[in-house]
C-alpha positions in Angstrom: 26.4 -14.1 21.6 26.3 -16.8 19.1 26.4 -16.0 15.5 26.4 -18.8 12.2 24.9 -20.1 9.9 21.8 -22.8 10.3 22.4 -25.9 8.2 18.4 -26.7 8.0 15.1 -25.0 9.2 11.7 -26.5 10.0 9.0 -25.5 8.1 8.3 -22.0 6.1 10.3 -19.6 8.8 11.9 -17.6 6.2 11.1 -16.3 2.4 13.2 -16.9 0.0 14.8 -13.5 -0.3 14.9 -13.1 3.6 18.8 -12.4 4.8 18.1 -14.1 8.5 16.3 -13.7 11.4 17.3 -10.8 14.3 16.1 -12.2 17.9 14.7 -9.3 19.8 12.4 -11.3 22.0 13.9 -12.2 26.1 16.0 -15.2 26.9 14.6 -18.1 29.2 16.2 -20.9 30.4 17.2 -23.6 27.9 15.4 -27.0 28.5 18.1 -29.3 26.7 21.0 -28.3 28.9 22.8 -26.2 26.1 24.5 -23.0 27.2 21.8 -20.0 26.8 22.6 -17.2 24.5 21.5 -13.6 24.8 19.2 -12.2 21.7 21.0 -9.4 19.6 18.9 -6.7 22.3 20.2 -8.2 25.2 23.9 -8.5 23.8 24.0 -4.6 22.9 21.5 -3.0 25.3 24.3 -2.2 28.0 25.8 -0.1 25.3 22.9 2.0 24.8 21.8 5.2 26.1 18.8 3.8 27.0 17.4 0.0 26.8 15.1 0.4 23.8 14.7 -0.1 20.5 12.2 1.3 17.5 11.4 -0.5 14.2 9.8 1.5 11.5 8.6 -1.4 9.1 7.1 -0.7 5.5 4.8 -3.1 3.5 6.6 -2.7 0.4 10.5 -1.1 0.9 12.8 -2.3 3.3 12.3 -0.9 7.1 14.7 0.2 9.7 15.6 -0.2 13.4 16.6 2.4 15.7 18.8 1.6 19.1 18.8 3.5 22.4 16.5 6.6 21.6 13.2 7.6 20.7 12.6 9.9 17.4 9.5 12.0 19.0 8.9 13.4 15.6 7.9 10.3 14.2 4.9 9.8 16.2 1.8 11.9 17.5 0.2 12.0 20.9 1.3 10.0 23.8 2.9 6.8 23.9 0.3 4.0 25.5 2.8 1.5 27.5 1.5 -1.7 28.2 3.6 -4.3 30.5 4.1 -7.6 29.5 4.8 -11.0 31.1 8.3 -12.3 30.3 8.6 -14.4 33.2 6.6 -17.8 32.0 7.9 -17.7 28.1 10.3 -15.4 25.8 7.8 -13.0 23.8 6.2 -10.0 24.5 2.9 -10.9 25.7 0.3 -8.7 27.5 -3.0 -9.5 28.9 -6.7 -8.3 29.2 -7.4 -7.2 25.4 -10.6 -7.0 23.7 -11.3 -7.0 20.3 -13.6 -4.6 18.9 -14.7 -3.2 15.1 -17.2 -0.4 14.3 -16.9 1.1 18.2 -18.2 -2.1 19.3 -16.9 -5.5 21.0 -16.5 -8.6 18.8 -16.5 -10.4 22.2 -16.7 -9.7 25.8 -13.5 -12.2 26.5 -10.7 -10.8 27.0 -7.6 -12.3 25.4 -3.4 -12.3 25.7 -2.1 -10.1 23.0 1.3 -11.0 21.5 3.5 -8.3 19.8 5.2 -10.3 17.2 7.3 -8.1 14.4 8.1 -11.7 13.1 5.6 -11.8 10.0 2.7 -12.7 11.4 -0.7 -10.6 10.6 -2.5 -9.0 12.9 -5.8 -10.2 14.2 -7.7 -12.7 16.4 -7.6 -16.4 17.4 -10.9 -17.0 19.2 -14.2 -18.5 17.8 -16.7 -15.8 19.0 -14.7 -12.9 18.1 -13.8 -14.1 14.7 -17.5 -15.2 13.8 -18.6 -11.6 14.6 -16.1 -9.8 12.6 -16.2 -12.1 9.4 -20.3 -11.8 9.9 -19.7 -8.3 8.8 -18.2 -9.5 5.4 -19.9 -10.2 2.2 -19.1 -14.1 1.3 -16.8 -15.8 3.9 -16.9 -19.2 4.7 -15.0 -21.7 6.9 -12.4 -24.2 5.2 -12.6 -28.0 6.2 -10.2 -26.7 8.9 -12.2 -24.5 10.3 -10.1 -21.6 8.9 -12.1 -18.8 7.6 -11.6 -17.7 4.0 -13.3 -14.6 2.2 -13.4 -13.0 -1.2 -10.5 -11.3 -1.8 -12.3 -8.3 -3.4 -14.4 -7.9 -0.2 -14.5 -5.3 2.0 -13.8 -6.1 5.7 -14.4 -4.1 8.6 -11.6 -2.0 10.7 -10.3 -3.6 13.5 -10.3 -2.5 17.0 -7.8 -3.7 19.8 -8.8 -2.8 23.2 -6.2 -2.2 25.4 -7.0 -2.0 29.1 -6.8 1.5 30.5 -6.5 2.9 27.1 -8.6 3.6 24.4 -8.8 1.6 20.8 -5.8 0.8 18.4 -7.7 1.2 15.4 -6.1 -1.0 12.2 -7.8 0.3 9.2 -9.3 -1.8 6.5 -7.1 -0.6 3.9 -3.9 -1.7 5.8 -5.9 -5.3 6.9 -6.5 -5.6 3.1 -3.2 -5.2 2.1 -1.9 -8.4 3.7 -4.5 -10.4 1.5 -3.4 -14.2 1.1 -5.2 -15.9 -2.0 -5.5 -19.8 -1.3 -8.0 -20.7 -4.1 -6.2 -21.8 -7.9 -8.4 -18.6 -9.2 -7.0 -16.1 -6.9 -10.4 -15.1 -5.8 -10.6 -16.3 -2.0 -8.5 -15.2 0.7 -7.0 -16.3 4.2 -8.0 -14.0 7.1 -5.8 -13.3 9.9 -9.0 -13.1 12.1 -9.6 -16.8 13.0 -11.0 -19.1 14.8 -9.0 -20.9 18.0 -10.7 -22.4 21.3 -8.7 -20.5 24.1 -7.0 -18.7 21.9 -5.0 -15.2 21.6 -4.4 -12.0 20.0 -1.6 -11.2 17.6 -0.2 -7.5 16.9 1.8 -8.3 14.0 2.7 -6.2 10.7 -0.3 -4.3 10.2 -0.5 -3.1 13.5 3.4 -1.7 13.2 2.2 -0.4 9.6 -0.1 1.8 11.7 1.7 2.5 14.9 4.8 3.9 16.0 6.0 1.5 18.6 8.9 1.5 21.5 10.5 -1.7 22.9 11.7 -1.3 26.2 13.5 -4.5 27.1 14.5 -3.3 30.9 11.2 -2.7 32.1 10.1 -4.8 29.8 7.2 -2.8 28.1 6.4 -2.1 24.4 4.8 1.4 23.9 2.9 2.8 21.0 1.4 5.6 19.4 0.1 6.7 15.7 2.7 7.9 13.0 2.6 12.0 12.9 1.9 12.2 9.3 2.4 11.1 5.4 6.1 11.4 5.5 6.5 8.8 8.3 3.3 6.6 8.0 2.5 3.9 5.6 1.0 5.4 2.3 -1.9 3.4 2.2 -3.0 6.0 5.2 -2.6 8.9 3.4 
């Protein structure tokens, strides 16, 4: 496993107070002829009881990652397992997801969904579904780039992620609103995670992992998830 300090980065990859990036995705052949390097998980998985890791993330305090085992006291109910396609790319990507809100589908179109702990918000990037979501909010609009923005003090609805073969995984509005990002000089308008993009996909990001305990199995490969058990382990915004 190669470890070193980066000489430069392209774009806003890390916030100023971050220590670095831990690679937990899959290895794919390099297109530039360089020797491919294992990710952190691949480097350690043969030394673990099981080839799994389970991050526990928080919005305002440091989180943690557990390697090799599952703490059954953290979650409630049964873990829902989703197969992922890691043959065409290095990401944790599953297919056939339909987004909804309030018990109704936002669109009939099934989308691929990326499981991503790398800091992106939980949302969808598909035109019809995004428009249906923001139609439930007071005062939204689209900027010159087609991005949905809305009053930061507006009430946004819950978001349902309907996985094939299982019930909806609901992200509460309190968790979604906690990710408000102001985009106006007076701080009154925010950028939403639920955006329009033709031929787009969904993203299970920070807000998903603040709501659901997730087990990542590198060998199968698959992520599995279930609601956190109680207020001791759940994000305080739930309680």
